[in-house]
PADOMAR-943571 format. One record per residue: z, x, y of N, C-alpha, C in turn; residue number from 1. Coordinates in Angstrom, 1 decimal, decimal comma. Atoms other than C-alpha are relative to their C-alpha. Example, Ala and Ser with C-alpha at 12.3 -4.5 7.8 and 13.67 -1.06 7.14 Angstrom:
n_Z/n_X/n_Y/ca_Z/ca_X/ca_Y/c_Z/c_X/c_Y/guro
0,0/0,9/-1,2/7,8/12,3/-4,5/0,0/0,9/1,2/1
0,0/-0,9/-1,1/7,1/13,7/-1,1/0,8/-0,8/1,1/2
! end
This chain:
n_Z/n_X/n_Y/ca_Z/ca_X/ca_Y/c_Z/c_X/c_Y/guro
0,9/-0,5/1,2/-61,6/43,2/-34,7/1,0/0,6/-0,9/1
-0,7/-0,8/1,0/-60,2/44,4/-37,9/-0,5/1,5/-0,3/2
0,5/-1,4/0,3/-60,4/48,3/-38,6/-0,1/0,2/-1,5/3
0,2/-0,2/1,5/-61,2/49,8/-41,9/1,3/0,1/-0,6/4
-1,3/-0,2/0,8/-57,6/50,5/-42,6/0,5/-1,3/-0,3/5
-0,5/1,3/0,2/-56,8/46,8/-42,5/-0,8/-0,5/-1,5/6
0,6/0,3/1,4/-59,1/46,6/-45,7/0,2/0,9/-1,1/7
-0,4/-0,9/0,9/-57,6/49,4/-47,3/0,6/-0,5/-1,4/8
-0,6/0,5/1,2/-55,6/47,3/-50,0/-1,3/-0,6/-0,7/9
1,1/0,5/0,8/-58,9/45,6/-51,0/-0,7/1,2/-0,5/10
0,7/-1,2/0,6/-60,8/49,0/-51,3/0,7/0,5/-1,1/11
-0,9/-0,5/1,1/-57,9/50,4/-53,4/0,1/-0,7/-1,0/12
0,0/0,8/1,4/-57,9/47,7/-55,8/-1,2/-0,1/-0,6/13
1,5/-0,1/0,5/-61,7/47,6/-56,2/-0,2/1,3/-0,8/14
0,1/-1,3/0,7/-61,6/51,3/-56,9/0,7/0,2/-1,1/15
-0,7/-0,3/1,1/-59,0/51,2/-59,2/-0,5/-0,9/-1,4/16
0,6/0,9/1,0/-60,5/48,4/-61,2/-1,4/0,6/-0,5/17
1,2/-0,5/0,5/-63,9/50,0/-61,3/0,1/1,2/-0,8/18
-0,4/-1,3/0,7/-62,6/53,4/-62,2/0,8/-0,4/-1,5/19
-0,7/0,2/1,3/-60,3/51,8/-65,0/-1,0/-0,5/-0,8/20
1,0/0,6/0,9/-63,2/49,8/-66,4/-0,8/1,4/-0,6/21
0,8/-1,3/0,4/-65,1/53,2/-66,6/0,7/0,9/-1,0/22
-1,1/-0,8/0,9/-62,1/55,0/-68,1/0,1/-0,7/-1,3/23
-0,3/0,7/1,1/-61,5/52,2/-70,6/-1,2/-0,1/-1,1/24
1,1/0,1/0,6/-65,2/52,0/-71,8/-0,1/1,3/-0,6/25
0,2/-1,4/0,4/-65,2/55,8/-72,2/1,2/0,2/-1,0/26
-1,1/-0,2/0,8/-61,8/55,9/-73,9/-0,1/-0,8/-1,5/27
0,0/0,8/1,3/-62,3/53,1/-76,6/-1,5/-0,2/-0,6/28
1,2/0,3/0,7/-66,1/53,2/-77,1/-0,8/1,4/0,0/29
0,9/-1,2/0,1/-68,0/56,5/-76,1/0,7/1,2/-0,4/30
-0,6/-1,3/0,6/-65,4/59,0/-76,7/0,1/0,0/-1,3/31
0,1/-0,1/1,4/-65,0/58,2/-80,4/-1,4/0,2/-0,7/32
1,2/-0,5/0,5/-68,6/58,4/-80,8/-0,4/1,5/0,2/33
0,2/-1,6/-0,4/-68,8/62,0/-79,0/0,8/0,6/-1,3/34
-0,6/-0,7/1,0/-66,0/63,0/-81,6/-0,5/-0,1/-1,4/35
0,6/0,4/1,3/-67,7/61,4/-84,6/-1,3/0,9/0,0/36
1,3/-0,8/0,0/-71,0/63,3/-83,6/0,4/1,5/-0,2/37
-0,5/-1,5/0,1/-68,8/66,7/-83,2/0,4/0,1/-1,6/38
-0,4/-0,2/1,4/-67,5/66,1/-86,6/-1,2/0,1/-1,1/39
1,3/0,0/0,7/-70,9/65,4/-88,1/-0,6/1,3/0,1/40
0,5/-1,3/-0,2/-72,2/68,7/-86,6/0,6/0,9/-0,7/41
-1,0/-0,9/0,9/-69,2/70,5/-88,0/-0,2/0,1/-1,4/42
0,2/0,3/1,4/-69,9/69,1/-91,4/-1,3/0,7/-0,6/43
1,2/-0,4/0,4/-73,5/70,0/-91,6/-0,1/1,7/0,4/44
0,1/-1,3/-0,5/-72,9/73,6/-90,0/0,7/0,9/-1,0/45
-0,6/-0,9/0,9/-72,0/76,4/-92,6/1,0/0,5/0,7/46
-1,1/-0,6/-0,7/-68,6/77,8/-91,8/-0,2/1,4/0,5/47
0,3/-1,4/-0,6/-70,1/81,3/-91,3/-0,7/-0,1/1,2/48
0,6/0,1/-1,2/-72,0/79,9/-88,4/0,7/-0,7/1,0/49
-0,8/0,7/-0,9/-69,4/78,1/-86,8/0,8/0,7/1,2/50
-0,7/-0,9/-1,1/-68,1/81,0/-84,6/-1,2/0,5/0,9/51
1,2/-0,4/-0,8/-71,7/81,5/-83,2/-0,1/-0,6/1,2/52
0,2/0,7/-1,3/-72,5/80,9/-79,7/-0,8/-1,1/0,0/53
1,0/1,1/0,1/-75,3/78,6/-80,6/0,7/-1,3/-0,4/54
-0,9/1,0/0,5/-72,8/76,5/-82,6/0,9/-0,8/1,2/55
-0,9/0,5/-1,0/-70,3/76,3/-79,7/-0,8/-0,7/1,0/56
0,7/0,7/-0,9/-72,8/75,4/-77,2/-0,5/-1,3/-0,4/57
0,4/1,2/0,6/-74,1/72,7/-79,4/1,2/-1,2/0,0/58
-1,1/0,7/0,1/-70,7/71,4/-80,0/0,6/-0,6/1,4/59
-0,4/0,3/-1,5/-69,8/71,5/-76,1/-1,0/-1,0/0,4/60
0,8/0,9/-0,5/-72,9/69,6/-75,5/0,2/-1,6/-0,5/61
-0,2/1,3/0,6/-72,1/66,8/-77,9/1,4/-0,6/0,4/62
-1,3/0,6/-0,6/-68,4/66,4/-76,5/0,0/-0,4/1,3/63
0,1/-0,1/-1,5/-69,6/66,8/-72,9/0,0/-1,5/0,4/64
0,0/1,4/-0,5/-68,5/63,5/-71,0/-1,3/-0,2/1,1/65
0,9/0,2/-1,1/-71,3/62,0/-68,9/0,9/0,0/1,4/66
-0,6/-0,2/-1,3/-70,6/62,6/-65,1/0,9/-1,3/0,5/67
-0,5/1,3/-0,5/-69,8/58,9/-64,3/1,2/-0,3/-0,8/68
-1,3/0,2/1,0/-67,2/58,8/-67,4/0,9/1,0/0,5/69
-1,2/-1,0/-0,3/-65,5/62,2/-66,3/0,5/-0,5/1,5/70
-0,7/0,3/-1,4/-65,4/60,8/-62,6/1,0/-1,2/-0,1/71
-0,8/1,1/0,0/-64,0/57,5/-63,6/1,5/0,5/-0,7/72
-1,1/-0,5/0,7/-61,4/59,3/-66,1/0,9/0,8/1,0/73
-0,6/-0,9/-0,9/-60,5/61,8/-63,2/0,9/-0,9/1,1/74
-0,6/0,8/-1,2/-59,7/59,2/-60,4/0,7/-1,1/-0,5/75
-0,7/1,3/0,2/-58,3/56,2/-62,3/1,5/0,3/0,0/76
-1,5/-0,3/0,0/-54,8/57,7/-63,0/0,6/0,1/1,3/77
-0,6/-0,4/-1,3/-54,4/58,9/-59,4/0,0/-1,3/0,8/78
0,1/1,2/-0,8/-55,7/55,6/-57,9/1,0/-1,1/-0,6/79
-0,9/1,2/0,6/-53,8/53,3/-60,3/1,6/0,5/0,5/80
-1,3/-0,4/-0,7/-50,5/55,4/-59,1/0,2/-0,3/1,2/81
-0,1/0,4/-1,2/-51,3/55,0/-55,6/0,2/-1,5/0,4/82
-0,1/1,6/-0,2/-51,8/51,2/-56,0/1,4/-0,4/-0,3/83
-1,5/0,5/0,5/-48,5/50,8/-57,7/1,0/0,4/0,9/84
-1,0/-0,6/-0,9/-46,6/52,9/-55,5/-0,1/-0,9/1,3/85
0,3/0,7/-1,3/-48,4/51,2/-52,3/0,4/-1,5/-0,1/86
-0,4/1,4/0,3/-47,9/47,7/-53,8/1,4/-0,4/-0,3/87
-1,2/0,4/0,7/-44,6/47,6/-55,3/1,1/0,9/0,5/88
-1,2/-1,0/-0,3/-42,4/50,6/-53,9/0,0/0,2/1,5/89
0,1/-0,2/-1,3/-43,5/51,8/-50,3/-1,2/0,1/0,5/90
1,3/-0,2/-0,5/-46,2/52,0/-48,0/0,2/0,3/1,6/91
0,1/-0,8/-1,3/-46,8/54,2/-44,6/-0,7/-1,0/0,9/92
0,6/0,7/-1,1/-47,7/52,4/-41,3/0,2/0,8/1,2/93
-0,2/-0,6/-1,4/-48,4/53,4/-37,8/0,2/-0,9/1,0/94
-0,2/1,1/-0,9/-47,3/51,6/-34,9/-1,0/0,0/1,1/95
1,1/-0,1/-1,0/-50,3/50,6/-32,6/0,4/-0,6/1,4/96
-0,3/0,7/-1,3/-48,5/48,7/-29,6/1,5/0,4/0,3/97
-1,4/-0,2/-0,6/-45,4/48,8/-27,5/1,0/-1,1/-0,1/98
-0,5/1,4/0,2/-44,1/45,4/-28,6/1,5/0,1/-0,5/99
-1,4/-0,3/0,6/-41,0/46,9/-30,4/0,7/1,3/0,7/100
-0,8/-0,9/-0,7/-40,0/49,5/-27,7/1,2/-0,6/0,4/101
-0,3/-1,4/0,3/-37,4/51,0/-27,7/0,1/0,4/-1,4/102
-0,1/-0,3/1,5/-37,0/50,7/-31,4/-1,0/0,8/-0,5/103
1,1/-0,7/0,5/-40,3/51,9/-32,2/-1,1/0,2/1,1/104
1,1/-0,2/-1,0/-42,9/53,5/-30,0/-1,3/0,1/-0,7/105
1,5/-0,1/0,2/-46,7/53,7/-30,0/0,0/1,5/-0,8/106
0,3/-1,2/0,7/-47,6/56,5/-32,5/1,2/0,5/-1,0/107
-1,0/-0,2/1,0/-44,4/56,2/-34,8/-0,6/-0,3/-1,4/108
0,3/0,0/1,3/-45,2/56,7/-38,5/1,3/-0,5/-0,8/109
-1,0/0,5/0,6/-43,0/54,3/-40,4/-0,2/-0,2/-1,6/110
0,2/0,2/1,3/-42,2/53,7/-44,0/0,5/-1,5/-0,4/111
-0,5/1,3/0,4/-41,9/50,1/-45,3/0,2/-0,2/-1,5/112
-0,5/0,3/1,4/-40,0/49,0/-48,5/-0,7/-1,3/-0,3/113
0,7/1,1/0,4/-42,2/47,0/-50,4/0,7/-1,1/-1,1/114
-0,7/0,8/0,8/-39,7/45,5/-52,8/1,1/-0,8/0,4/115
-1,2/0,5/-0,5/-36,7/44,6/-50,7/0,0/-1,7/-0,1/116
0,4/1,4/-0,1/-38,3/40,9/-50,4/-0,6/-0,4/-1,3/117
0,8/0,3/1,2/-39,6/40,8/-53,9/-1,2/0,7/-0,3/118
1,5/-0,5/0,2/-42,7/42,2/-55,8/-0,9/-0,8/0,3/119
1,0/0,9/-0,2/-45,8/40,8/-54,8/-1,3/0,6/-0,6/120
1,3/-0,5/0,2/-49,4/41,0/-56,1/-0,8/0,9/0,9/121
0,8/-0,7/-1,1/-51,7/43,5/-54,3/-1,0/-1,0/0,4/122
1,0/0,8/-0,5/-54,1/41,8/-52,0/0,4/-1,5/0,3/123
-0,5/1,4/-0,1/-53,1/38,2/-52,9/1,4/-0,1/0,7/124
-1,4/0,1/-0,7/-49,3/38,8/-51,7/0,8/-1,0/-0,7/125
-0,8/1,0/0,8/-48,0/36,3/-54,4/1,1/0,7/-0,5/126
-1,3/-0,5/0,4/-44,4/36,9/-55,0/0,1/-0,1/-1,7/127
0,1/0,1/1,3/-44,2/37,6/-58,7/1,6/0,2/-0,4/128
-1,3/-0,3/0,5/-40,5/39,0/-59,0/0,7/-0,2/1,3/129
-0,6/0,2/-1,4/-38,1/37,6/-56,2/1,4/1,0/-0,1/130
-0,9/-0,9/-0,1/-35,5/40,2/-55,3/1,0/-0,2/1,2/131
-0,8/0,2/-1,0/-34,2/39,2/-51,9/-0,8/-0,7/1,1/132
0,6/0,8/-1,1/-34,8/37,4/-48,5/0,3/0,8/1,2/133
-0,2/-0,5/-1,4/-35,2/38,5/-44,9/1,3/-0,4/0,4/134
-1,0/0,4/-0,8/-32,1/38,7/-42,8/-0,1/0,1/1,4/135
0,1/-0,1/-1,5/-31,6/38,3/-39,1/0,3/1,6/0,3/136
0,0/-1,4/-0,3/-32,0/41,7/-37,5/-0,8/0,8/-0,9/137
1,0/-1,0/0,8/-34,3/43,2/-40,2/-1,4/0,1/1,0/138
1,4/-0,3/-0,7/-37,5/44,8/-38,7/-1,0/-0,2/-1,3/139
0,6/0,5/1,2/-40,2/43,3/-40,9/-1,6/0,2/0,4/140
1,2/0,1/0,0/-43,9/43,8/-41,5/-0,6/-1,2/-0,7/141
0,5/1,4/0,6/-46,1/40,6/-42,0/-1,5/-0,2/0,6/142
1,2/0,7/-0,4/-49,3/38,8/-41,4/0,4/-1,3/1,0/143
-0,4/1,3/-0,8/-49,0/36,4/-38,4/-1,0/-1,1/-0,4/144
0,8/1,1/0,5/-50,3/33,0/-39,0/-1,5/-0,3/0,7/145
1,2/0,4/-0,7/-53,1/33,2/-36,6/-1,2/1,2/-0,1/146
1,1/-1,3/0,2/-55,0/36,6/-37,5/0,4/0,8/-1,1/147
-0,3/-0,8/1,2/-55,3/38,9/-40,5/0,3/1,5/0,3/148
-0,4/-1,4/-0,3/-53,8/42,0/-38,9/1,6/0,2/-0,1/149
-1,4/-0,3/0,3/-50,5/43,5/-39,8/0,8/-0,1/1,4/150
-0,9/0,0/-0,9/-47,7/42,8/-37,3/1,5/0,6/-0,4/151
-1,3/-0,3/0,4/-44,3/44,2/-37,0/0,9/-0,3/1,1/152
-1,0/0,5/-0,9/-41,3/42,5/-35,3/1,3/0,1/-0,6/153
-1,2/0,3/0,3/-37,8/41,6/-35,5/0,3/-1,3/-0,8/154
-0,4/1,2/0,5/-36,5/38,9/-37,7/1,3/-0,7/0,7/155
-0,8/0,6/-1,0/-34,6/36,5/-35,3/0,6/-1,4/-0,7/156
-0,6/1,3/0,6/-34,5/33,2/-37,2/-0,4/0,0/-1,3/157
0,3/0,1/1,5/-34,2/32,3/-40,9/0,0/-1,4/-0,2/158
0,0/1,2/0,2/-34,7/29,2/-42,5/1,1/-1,0/0,3/159
-1,0/0,8/-0,3/-32,7/26,3/-41,1/0,7/0,3/1,3/160
-0,7/-0,3/-1,1/-31,9/28,2/-37,8/-0,8/-1,0/1,2/161
0,6/0,5/-1,1/-32,4/26,5/-34,3/-0,1/1,3/1,1/162
0,1/-0,9/-0,9/-33,7/29,1/-31,9/-0,3/-0,4/1,5/163
0,2/0,2/-1,7/-33,3/28,9/-27,9/-0,3/1,3/0,5/164
0,0/-1,1/-0,7/-34,5/31,3/-25,6/-0,1/-0,5/1,6/165
-0,1/0,2/-1,4/-33,4/30,8/-22,1/0,7/0,9/1,2/166
-0,5/-0,9/-1,0/-32,8/33,0/-19,0/0,0/1,2/-0,6/167
0,1/-1,3/0,5/-33,7/35,9/-21,1/1,2/0,2/-1,0/168
-1,0/0,0/1,1/-30,9/35,1/-23,5/-0,5/-0,9/-1,2/169
0,3/0,5/1,2/-31,3/34,4/-27,2/1,1/-0,7/-0,6/170
-1,2/0,8/0,5/-29,3/31,5/-28,7/-0,2/-0,4/-1,5/171
0,1/0,4/1,4/-29,1/31,0/-32,4/1,0/-1,2/-0,5/172
-0,8/1,0/0,5/-27,7/27,7/-33,6/1,1/-0,5/1,0/173
-0,9/0,3/-1,0/-26,1/27,0/-30,5/1,0/1,1/0,7/174
-0,6/-1,1/-0,4/-24,5/30,3/-30,1/-0,6/1,2/0,7/175
0,8/-1,3/-0,6/-25,5/33,1/-27,6/0,1/1,1/-0,9/176
-0,1/-1,3/0,8/-26,4/36,3/-29,4/0,7/0,9/1,0/177
-0,7/-0,6/-0,9/-24,1/39,0/-28,3/-1,0/1,2/0,6/178
0,9/-1,1/-0,7/-25,7/41,2/-25,6/0,8/0,8/0,9/179
-0,6/-1,0/-1,0/-24,5/44,3/-23,8/-0,7/0,8/0,8/180
1,0/-0,9/-0,9/-26,3/45,7/-20,8/0,6/1,4/0,0/181
0,0/-1,4/0,2/-26,7/49,3/-21,3/-0,4/0,8/1,4/182
0,4/-0,9/-1,2/-28,6/50,5/-18,2/-1,0/-1,3/1,0/183
0,7/0,8/-0,9/-29,8/48,4/-15,2/-1,2/0,6/0,5/184
1,4/-0,7/-0,4/-33,2/48,9/-13,5/0,3/1,4/0,7/185
-0,1/-1,4/-0,6/-33,7/52,6/-12,3/-1,4/0,3/0,5/186
1,3/-0,4/-0,7/-36,5/54,4/-10,3/-0,9/0,5/-1,3/187
0,8/-0,5/1,0/-37,5/55,9/-13,7/-0,6/-1,2/-0,8/188
0,2/1,1/0,8/-37,7/52,5/-15,3/0,1/-1,2/0,7/189
-0,1/1,1/-1,1/-38,4/50,0/-12,5/-0,2/-1,3/-0,9/190
0,2/1,1/0,6/-38,2/46,4/-13,6/0,6/-0,2/-1,3/191
-0,5/0,3/1,2/-36,5/47,0/-16,8/1,4/0,0/-0,3/192
-1,5/0,0/0,4/-32,9/46,4/-18,2/-0,2/0,2/-1,3/193
-0,6/-0,6/1,4/-31,6/48,2/-21,3/1,0/-0,7/-0,5/194
-1,1/0,6/0,5/-29,4/46,2/-23,5/-0,1/0,2/-1,5/195
-0,1/0,1/1,3/-27,9/46,2/-26,9/0,4/-1,3/-0,6/196
-0,2/1,5/0,5/-28,1/43,0/-29,0/0,4/0,2/-1,4/197
-0,5/0,1/1,2/-26,5/42,2/-32,2/-0,3/-1,2/-0,7/198
0,5/1,2/0,8/-28,1/40,0/-34,8/0,6/0,1/-1,3/199
-0,6/-0,3/1,3/-26,8/41,5/-38,0/1,3/0,9/0,1/200
-1,0/-1,0/0,0/-24,5/44,3/-38,8/-0,1/1,0/0,9/201
0,3/-1,1/-0,7/-26,1/46,7/-36,7/-0,5/-0,6/1,4/202
0,6/0,4/-1,3/-26,8/46,5/-32,8/-1,4/0,7/0,1/203
1,2/-0,8/-0,3/-30,3/47,3/-31,8/-0,2/-0,2/1,6/204
0,4/0,1/-1,2/-31,7/48,1/-28,4/-1,3/-0,6/0,4/205
1,3/0,6/-0,5/-34,0/46,0/-26,3/-0,3/0,0/1,3/206
0,6/0,0/-1,7/-36,0/45,8/-23,0/-0,1/-1,3/0,4/207
0,3/1,5/-0,5/-35,8/42,9/-20,8/-0,7/0,3/1,3/208
0,6/-0,3/-1,4/-37,9/42,5/-17,6/0,4/-1,3/0,6/209
-0,5/1,1/-0,8/-35,9/40,2/-15,3/-1,1/-0,8/0,8/210
0,8/0,8/-0,9/-38,7/39,2/-13,1/-1,3/-0,5/-0,7/211
1,3/0,6/0,7/-41,4/38,4/-15,8/0,7/-1,3/-0,7/212
-0,5/1,2/0,8/-41,2/34,9/-17,3/-1,2/-0,5/-1,1/213
1,0/0,6/1,1/-43,1/33,3/-20,4/-0,4/-1,3/0,7/214
0,4/1,2/-0,7/-45,4/30,7/-18,9/0,5/-1,2/-0,6/215
-0,6/1,3/0,5/-44,4/28,0/-21,4/1,3/-0,4/0,1/216
-1,3/0,3/-0,2/-40,8/28,4/-21,0/0,3/-0,2/1,6/217
-0,3/0,2/-1,5/-41,1/28,6/-17,2/-0,3/-1,3/0,5/218
0,2/1,2/-0,3/-42,3/25,2/-17,2/0,9/-1,1/-0,5/219
-1,0/1,1/0,6/-39,5/23,6/-19,2/1,5/0,4/0,6/220
-1,5/-0,2/-0,6/-35,9/23,1/-17,6/1,0/0,4/-0,9/221
-1,0/-0,3/1,0/-34,3/23,6/-20,8/-0,3/1,2/-0,8/222
0,3/-1,2/0,8/-36,1/26,9/-21,8/-0,9/-0,5/-1,1/223
0,9/0,1/1,1/-37,8/27,2/-25,1/0,9/-0,3/-1,3/224
-0,8/0,2/1,2/-36,3/26,0/-28,5/-1,0/-0,3/-1,2/225
0,7/0,2/1,3/-37,7/26,0/-32,1/0,9/-0,2/-1,1/226
-0,7/0,1/1,4/-36,5/25,0/-35,5/-0,7/0,6/-1,0/227
0,7/-0,7/1,1/-37,2/27,2/-38,3/0,0/-0,6/-1,4/228
-0,1/0,7/1,4/-38,4/25,6/-41,5/0,3/0,7/-1,1/229
-0,2/-0,7/1,3/-38,1/26,2/-45,1/-1,1/0,9/-0,4/230
1,1/-1,1/0,2/-39,9/29,4/-46,1/-0,6/0,5/1,2/231
0,7/-0,6/-1,2/-40,5/30,4/-42,6/1,0/0,8/0,9/232
-0,9/-0,8/-0,6/-39,1/32,9/-40,3/-0,7/0,2/1,6/233
0,5/-0,1/-1,7/-39,2/33,4/-36,2/0,2/1,3/0,2/234
0,0/-1,5/-0,2/-40,1/36,9/-35,3/0,0/0,2/1,4/235
0,0/-0,4/-1,4/-39,5/38,7/-31,9/0,0/1,5/0,1/236
0,1/-1,3/-0,1/-40,5/41,9/-30,6/1,2/0,5/0,9/237
-1,2/-0,6/-0,7/-37,5/44,3/-29,0/-0,5/0,2/1,3/238
0,8/-0,3/-1,3/-39,9/44,8/-26,0/-0,1/-1,5/0,5/239
-0,1/1,7/0,0/-39,0/40,9/-25,1/-0,8/-0,5/0,8/240
1,0/0,5/-0,8/-41,3/40,4/-22,3/-1,4/0,7/0,0/241
1,3/-0,8/0,3/-44,2/42,6/-23,6/-0,3/-0,2/-1,5/242
0,2/0,3/1,5/-44,3/41,1/-27,1/-0,7/-1,2/-0,2/243
0,6/1,4/0,5/-46,9/38,6/-28,6/0,7/-0,3/-1,4/244
-0,8/0,3/1,4/-44,6/36,9/-31,3/0,1/-1,4/-0,1/245
-0,3/1,4/0,6/-43,2/33,7/-32,7/0,0/-0,9/1,4/246
0,0/0,8/-1,1/-42,7/32,5/-29,2/-1,4/-0,6/0,5/247
1,5/0,4/-0,2/-46,5/32,3/-28,8/-0,6/-0,8/-1,2/248
0,8/0,4/1,1/-47,8/31,6/-32,2/0,8/-0,6/-1,2/249
-0,8/0,8/0,9/-45,0/30,0/-34,2/0,6/0,9/-1,2/250
-1,0/-0,6/1,2/-43,3/30,7/-37,6/-1,0/1,0/-1,0/251
0,7/-0,7/1,0/-44,4/33,3/-40,3/0,4/-0,7/-1,3/252
-0,3/0,4/1,4/-44,6/31,9/-43,6/0,5/1,1/-1,0/253
-0,7/-0,9/0,9/-42,9/33,5/-46,5/-1,0/0,9/-0,8/254
1,0/-0,7/0,8/-46,1/34,2/-48,3/-0,8/1,1/0,8/255
0,6/-1,1/-0,8/-47,2/36,3/-45,3/0,8/1,4/0,1/256
-0,8/-1,2/-0,2/-44,4/39,0/-45,6/-0,5/1,0/-0,8/257
0,7/-1,2/0,7/-45,7/42,5/-46,5/1,5/0,8/-0,4/258
-1,2/-0,8/0,6/-42,1/44,4/-46,5/1,0/0,3/1,2/259
-0,7/-0,3/-1,0/-39,3/45,6/-44,5/0,1/1,6/0,3/260
0,1/-1,3/-0,7/-39,6/48,6/-42,1/1,4/0,7/-0,2/261
-1,2/-0,7/0,4/-36,8/51,2/-43,2/0,3/1,2/0,8/262
-0,3/-1,4/-0,6/-37,4/54,6/-41,5/-1,4/0,3/0,8/263
0,9/-0,7/-0,8/-39,4/56,5/-39,0/-0,1/1,4/-0,7/264
0,1/-1,3/0,7/-40,8/59,7/-40,9/-0,9/1,0/0,9/265
0,8/-1,0/-0,8/-43,1/61,1/-38,0/-0,5/-0,7/1,3/266
0,4/0,7/-1,2/-44,4/60,5/-34,6/-1,3/1,0/0,6/267
1,1/-0,8/-0,6/-47,7/61,5/-32,9/-0,4/-0,5/1,2/268
0,4/0,0/-1,2/-48,8/61,4/-29,4/-1,5/-0,3/-0,1/269
1,4/0,5/0,1/-52,3/59,7/-28,8/-0,6/1,5/0,4/270
0,9/-1,2/-0,2/-55,1/62,4/-28,7/0,3/1,2/-1,0/271
-0,1/-1,2/0,8/-55,3/65,9/-30,1/1,4/0,5/0,1/272
-1,4/-0,6/0,1/-51,6/66,4/-30,8/0,6/-0,1/-1,3/273
-0,6/0,0/1,1/-49,7/67,5/-33,7/1,2/-0,9/-0,3/274
-1,1/1,0/0,1/-47,2/65,1/-35,3/1,2/0,8/0,1/275
-1,3/-0,7/-0,1/-43,5/65,8/-34,6/1,0/-0,8/-0,8/276
-1,1/0,8/0,6/-40,3/64,8/-36,1/1,2/-0,4/0,5/277
-1,3/0,2/-0,7/-37,8/64,5/-33,6/0,5/-1,5/0,0/278
-0,4/1,3/0,1/-37,9/60,6/-34,0/0,4/-0,5/-1,4/279
-0,2/0,4/1,3/-37,2/60,7/-37,7/1,4/-0,7/-0,1/280
-1,3/0,5/0,3/-34,5/58,4/-38,8/-0,1/-1,5/-0,5/281
0,0/1,5/0,5/-33,5/54,9/-40,2/-0,3/-0,8/1,1/282
0,2/1,1/-0,9/-34,8/51,9/-38,3/1,1/-1,0/-0,2/283
-1,1/1,1/-0,2/-32,0/49,6/-36,9/-0,3/-1,1/0,6/284
! end
């Protein structure tokens, strides 16, 4: 079920349009009429009476904006600025699940760059200015093909790649991805192996559960393999065996991309807790 926050882009766009129409009508139609009425009042009032309180009150009454026009004029610039920044520059998100542990934890507040992969129209998502393409290793926010909720995963496969996942190892175009075990299973983290994986320039940390298997891959002797088509991306969570990702529902089409996750700017534990900033930093 979608939350109200999932509809925030639509609400913001509609509110901006409504207040913009109100502001425009007032700016180009009603405001000139009020000013003309004030000028007419001034012309028919003797100069000696223009300093009187009665004249000033009458002039203020003529120039006063109707409440709805004042409301539209006050909110439109703010809403328009927020819409522009949120649609074309950056947008905050909060991490709702543990599929990207240990890179991202539940309660992390992250900043998503909206122009790295090109400028897109708000709500529609249509790319209008191409600027770049996702690369292997990027952490990306997108809409999965099977539901209208934001997801965040790591880009594993780009167009043309052949992805294999066999015995907990990721293989791209026939080459095993570099993997270095950092920590074997411990009493504090039973069943979890911590490793550093390198897809791009930076290594990132992942969690592997050796005793868990994907049902689909468990039934195939050669593991799982996928070919990434043109304009598609293969996404996986860093919490490898606790992630609902492209291994289950397939590729992410280019038009479903939202932006690149670039930084953690706050963290909040569930419940009545204050945000903290100990996890702040660049997302690798």
